[in-house]
VEXDREN-2710 file (C-alpha; in Angstrom, 1 decimal):
% VEXDREN-2710
k/r/px/py/pz
1/UNK/7.3/18.1/14.1
2/UNK/5.5/17.1/11.1
3/UNK/1.1/17.0/10.8
4/UNK/-0.9/13.6/10.2
5/UNK/-3.8/15.5/9.5
6/UNK/-7.1/14.5/7.6
7/UNK/-10.3/16.6/8.0
8/UNK/-11.6/16.3/11.7
9/UNK/-14.4/13.9/12.9
10/UNK/-17.7/15.9/12.6
11/UNK/-20.9/15.6/10.1
12/UNK/-19.7/11.9/9.8
13/UNK/-16.5/12.1/9.0
14/UNK/-13.4/10.1/10.2
15/UNK/-11.5/11.7/12.9
16/UNK/-8.2/13.1/11.8
17/UNK/-5.2/10.7/11.8
18/UNK/-3.4/9.8/14.5
19/UNK/-1.6/6.4/13.4
20/UNK/-0.6/5.8/9.7
21/UNK/1.5/3.0/7.9
22/UNK/2.7/2.9/4.6
23/UNK/3.7/-0.7/3.6
24/UNK/5.7/-3.0/0.8
25/UNK/3.6/-5.8/-0.5
26/UNK/4.6/-9.3/0.4
27/UNK/6.2/-11.6/-1.5
28/UNK/5.7/-11.9/-5.0
29/UNK/5.4/-15.2/-6.8
30/UNK/8.3/-14.7/-9.3
31/UNK/10.7/-13.7/-6.4
32/UNK/9.9/-17.6/-4.9
33/UNK/12.8/-19.9/-6.1
34/UNK/11.0/-23.0/-7.4
35/UNK/12.0/-26.7/-6.2
36/UNK/13.1/-29.1/-8.6
37/UNK/10.1/-30.7/-10.4
38/UNK/8.2/-27.1/-9.6
39/UNK/7.3/-25.0/-12.6
40/UNK/8.2/-21.4/-11.5
41/UNK/5.3/-18.9/-12.0
42/UNK/6.9/-16.7/-14.9
43/UNK/6.8/-20.4/-16.7
44/UNK/3.0/-20.7/-16.1
45/UNK/-0.3/-19.3/-18.6
46/UNK/-0.8/-16.8/-15.7
47/UNK/2.8/-15.6/-15.9
48/UNK/2.4/-15.3/-19.8
49/UNK/-0.4/-13.5/-19.3
50/UNK/0.3/-11.0/-16.5
51/UNK/4.2/-10.6/-16.4
52/UNK/4.1/-7.4/-14.7
53/UNK/1.4/-8.4/-12.4
54/UNK/2.6/-11.5/-10.7
55/UNK/0.4/-12.5/-7.1
56/UNK/1.8/-13.5/-3.9
57/UNK/3.8/-16.4/-3.4
58/UNK/2.6/-19.1/-0.6
59/UNK/4.8/-17.9/1.3
60/UNK/3.8/-14.2/0.8
61/UNK/0.2/-14.9/1.7
62/UNK/1.4/-15.7/5.1
63/UNK/3.9/-13.1/5.4
64/UNK/1.0/-10.8/4.6
65/UNK/-1.3/-12.1/7.3
66/UNK/1.4/-11.4/9.7
67/UNK/1.5/-8.0/8.6
68/UNK/-1.8/-7.4/9.4
69/UNK/-1.8/-8.9/13.0
70/UNK/1.1/-6.9/13.5
71/UNK/-0.6/-3.9/12.3
72/UNK/-3.9/-4.8/14.6
73/UNK/-1.4/-5.4/17.6
74/UNK/-0.1/-1.5/17.2
75/UNK/-3.2/-0.1/17.2
76/UNK/-4.5/-2.6/19.7
77/UNK/-1.4/-1.0/21.7
78/UNK/-2.5/2.5/21.4
79/UNK/-6.0/2.2/21.9
80/UNK/-6.9/3.1/18.3
81/UNK/-8.3/1.5/14.9
82/UNK/-7.6/2.0/11.2
83/UNK/-10.2/3.2/9.2
84/UNK/-8.7/2.8/5.4
85/UNK/-6.4/0.7/3.9
86/UNK/-4.9/2.5/0.4
87/UNK/-3.9/0.0/-2.2
88/UNK/-2.3/-0.1/-5.2
89/UNK/-3.9/-1.7/-7.9
90/UNK/-1.2/-4.5/-8.8
91/UNK/-2.4/-8.0/-7.9
92/UNK/0.3/-8.3/-5.1
93/UNK/-0.9/-5.4/-3.4
94/UNK/-4.3/-6.1/-3.3
95/UNK/-3.9/-9.4/-1.9
96/UNK/-1.9/-8.0/0.7
97/UNK/-4.6/-5.5/1.5
98/UNK/-7.1/-7.8/1.7
99/UNK/-5.1/-9.8/4.3
100/UNK/-4.3/-6.7/6.1
101/UNK/-8.3/-5.4/6.1
102/UNK/-9.3/-9.2/7.3
103/UNK/-7.0/-8.9/10.4
104/UNK/-7.7/-4.8/11.3
105/UNK/-11.6/-5.6/11.3
106/UNK/-15.1/-4.6/9.8
107/UNK/-14.5/-1.4/10.2
108/UNK/-11.9/-0.9/7.6
109/UNK/-12.6/0.4/4.1
110/UNK/-10.6/-0.9/1.0
111/UNK/-9.9/2.3/-1.5
112/UNK/-7.6/1.0/-4.9
113/UNK/-5.6/3.8/-5.9
114/UNK/-3.6/4.3/-9.3
115/UNK/-1.0/6.6/-8.5
116/UNK/0.0/4.4/-5.8
117/UNK/1.1/2.3/-8.5
118/UNK/4.7/0.3/-9.7
119/UNK/7.0/2.3/-11.9
120/UNK/5.5/2.3/-15.0
121/UNK/8.4/2.5/-17.7
122/UNK/11.4/0.5/-18.9
123/UNK/13.4/0.9/-15.6
124/UNK/11.1/-2.0/-14.3
125/UNK/8.5/-3.2/-17.1
126/UNK/11.1/-3.8/-20.3
127/UNK/11.4/-1.5/-23.5
128/UNK/8.1/-1.6/-24.5
129/UNK/5.0/-0.4/-22.6
130/UNK/2.9/-3.1/-21.6
131/UNK/-0.8/-3.8/-23.0
132/UNK/-2.4/-4.9/-19.6
133/UNK/0.2/-3.9/-16.7
134/UNK/-2.6/-4.8/-14.2
135/UNK/-5.3/-7.8/-13.9
136/UNK/-8.0/-5.0/-13.8
137/UNK/-10.7/-3.7/-11.5
138/UNK/-13.0/-6.6/-12.4
139/UNK/-10.8/-9.3/-11.5
140/UNK/-9.9/-7.1/-8.0
141/UNK/-13.6/-6.7/-7.9
142/UNK/-14.4/-10.8/-7.9
143/UNK/-11.4/-11.4/-5.4
144/UNK/-12.3/-9.0/-2.8
145/UNK/-16.0/-10.4/-3.1
146/UNK/-14.9/-14.2/-3.0
147/UNK/-13.0/-12.8/0.2
148/UNK/-15.3/-11.2/2.0
149/UNK/-13.8/-8.0/1.6
150/UNK/-16.1/-5.0/0.1
151/UNK/-14.0/-1.6/-1.6
152/UNK/-15.1/1.4/-3.2
153/UNK/-16.3/0.9/-6.6
154/UNK/-14.4/4.4/-7.6
155/UNK/-10.6/3.9/-8.5
156/UNK/-8.8/6.7/-7.3
157/UNK/-5.8/8.3/-9.0
158/UNK/-4.6/8.2/-12.3
159/UNK/-2.4/5.5/-14.4
160/UNK/1.1/6.7/-15.3
161/UNK/2.0/7.9/-18.1
162/UNK/4.5/5.9/-20.1
163/UNK/7.6/6.0/-20.1
164/UNK/7.8/7.2/-16.6
165/UNK/11.2/7.1/-14.4
166/UNK/11.6/6.2/-11.2
167/UNK/12.9/9.6/-10.1
168/UNK/9.3/10.7/-11.2
169/UNK/7.6/7.6/-10.0
170/UNK/8.8/8.6/-6.5
171/UNK/7.8/12.0/-6.7
172/UNK/4.4/10.4/-7.7
173/UNK/4.1/8.4/-4.7
174/UNK/5.1/10.8/-2.4
175/UNK/2.2/13.0/-3.7
176/UNK/0.0/10.4/-3.1
177/UNK/1.1/10.0/0.2
178/UNK/0.9/13.6/1.2
179/UNK/-2.8/13.7/-0.3
180/UNK/-3.6/11.3/2.1
181/UNK/-2.2/12.7/5.1
182/UNK/-4.1/16.0/4.1
183/UNK/-7.3/14.9/3.5
184/UNK/-7.5/11.0/2.5
185/UNK/-8.5/10.0/-1.0
186/UNK/-12.0/11.0/-0.6
187/UNK/-14.1/13.5/-2.7
188/UNK/-14.8/16.8/-1.1
189/UNK/-17.4/16.6/1.5
190/UNK/-16.6/12.5/1.7
191/UNK/-15.2/10.9/4.9
192/UNK/-11.4/11.2/5.1
193/UNK/-9.0/8.5/5.6
194/UNK/-8.7/8.8/9.2
195/UNK/-6.2/6.3/10.4
196/UNK/-5.0/4.6/7.1
197/UNK/-2.3/1.9/5.9
198/UNK/-1.1/2.3/2.3
199/UNK/0.0/-0.6/0.6
200/UNK/1.9/0.1/-2.4
201/UNK/5.9/-0.5/-3.8
202/UNK/9.5/-0.7/-2.5
203/UNK/9.7/2.9/-4.0
204/UNK/6.6/4.0/-2.5
205/UNK/7.7/3.2/0.8
206/UNK/11.0/4.9/0.2
207/UNK/9.2/8.1/-0.7
208/UNK/6.4/8.1/1.8
209/UNK/9.6/7.9/4.3
210/UNK/11.4/10.8/2.8
211/UNK/8.8/13.3/3.7
212/UNK/9.2/12.3/7.4
213/UNK/11.4/15.0/8.8
214/UNK/12.7/12.7/11.1
215/UNK/13.9/10.3/8.8
216/UNK/15.1/12.6/5.7
217/UNK/18.7/11.5/6.8
218/UNK/18.2/8.0/5.7
219/UNK/19.5/6.6/2.7
220/UNK/17.3/3.8/2.1
221/UNK/18.3/1.3/-1.0
222/UNK/15.7/-1.4/-0.8
223/UNK/12.5/-2.2/1.3
224/UNK/12.2/-6.0/1.9
225/UNK/8.9/-7.6/0.7
226/UNK/6.4/-6.5/3.9
227/UNK/8.8/-3.9/4.8
228/UNK/6.9/-0.9/6.3
229/UNK/6.8/1.4/8.8
230/UNK/4.5/3.5/11.3
231/UNK/4.0/7.2/12.4
232/UNK/1.8/8.5/15.1
233/UNK/0.7/11.3/17.3
234/UNK/-0.9/11.8/20.5
235/UNK/-4.6/12.4/20.5
236/UNK/-5.1/16.1/20.7
237/UNK/-1.2/16.8/21.4
238/UNK/0.9/18.8/19.1
239/UNK/1.1/16.9/15.6
240/UNK/4.3/15.5/15.8
241/UNK/5.3/12.4/14.1
242/UNK/7.6/9.3/14.8
243/UNK/8.6/6.3/13.1
244/UNK/9.1/2.5/13.4
245/UNK/10.3/0.2/11.0
246/UNK/8.9/-3.0/12.3
247/UNK/10.7/-5.2/9.7
248/UNK/14.8/-4.6/8.7
249/UNK/15.7/-2.6/6.4
250/UNK/18.7/-4.1/3.8
END
């Protein structure tokens, strides 16, 4: 048994968590193989300026919309709704999260959490610490506004310290997931996550899944773009989680 809990729904707080999902962002632009005559993203001005923060590919944008629709159908099938989408600060995660929020409805708030970010070390970023690993909050704010999605102005969590190794990054990502389960990303006295979606990176999905008792025996080597799992519990029942991968693991 595993409790999926957040603060109870009294005094304006959101209800306890009965449903949550953890997702990897959709396909990133530098994963797309350019056709003859096309310019690969990494060779564009955008790629040169933000080499560690690619946007979604065109296919990734369509994939992110399908992720949101899939989550909406799951929630409707349980007569539930999601309340919060929490995203890594990397642009591909923010883009994915916006598509998910738009599919889930106006009741959903978007939160950005630094602690859900990519492995911040040479294994992913190269030998030297990047001067600007992400595009920054101003770009995220403008992009959300352009798509009609509001998000909390306060950025949650802390950017990891360089040089981070994958093992410590997974511990950080697992801790961020556990925090959402316990009392959400809110400050004391504020609203909890309620039913939530995390949009993070492949290591984040692996780290979260490793905390689910029913899935601890899994050896997940890779999570596809858009890979996710969902955990639920029955209203008013024992705190018991079941997980359901919605796309194949490779």
